[in-house]
C-alpha positions, 0 to 999 in steps of 0.5 A: 499500499501507499502507506507502507511505501511512505513508512519504508521511505521515512525509516530509510531516510532516518537510517541513513541520516543516523548511520552515515558518518561525515568526512573527518580529517586525519586530525580529527580521527586521531583525536577520536582514537586518542579518547580511550577512557570514559572521561579524559582531560585535554592534557591526557588527550594531547599526550596520547595524540602527540605520541603518534605525531612526534616520531613521524616528524609532525608538530605536536598539537598545541592546546588551541588546535586540540580545542578547535578539533574537539570543538568541531567533534562536538558539533559533529556529535562524536564527542561530548564534554562536561566540566568537572571541578575546574577542568573540562573532560571529554569523552566519546558519544555512542556515535564516536564509539561506533566510528572508532570500532 
């Protein structure tokens, strides 16, 4: 029936929107893969992310760069953050966890 076809079309559109991943830069992928624990401070993310960059001869991420990349990842729905004490912690959303796998 037409009603069933319309329902199938809407479900398909929702699935494609939910399951599709945006094109991420290499830096964004590196940062996502660096967030290993449930919640991580920016300094810990920097240590892990820079461990792979320095041996390859790349400049380590600066604090501002990391904050910009994390902000983009938050806007794209891969990472979220919250304030704990005086510091901000970052962690992967379900979408981010799925992307890493």
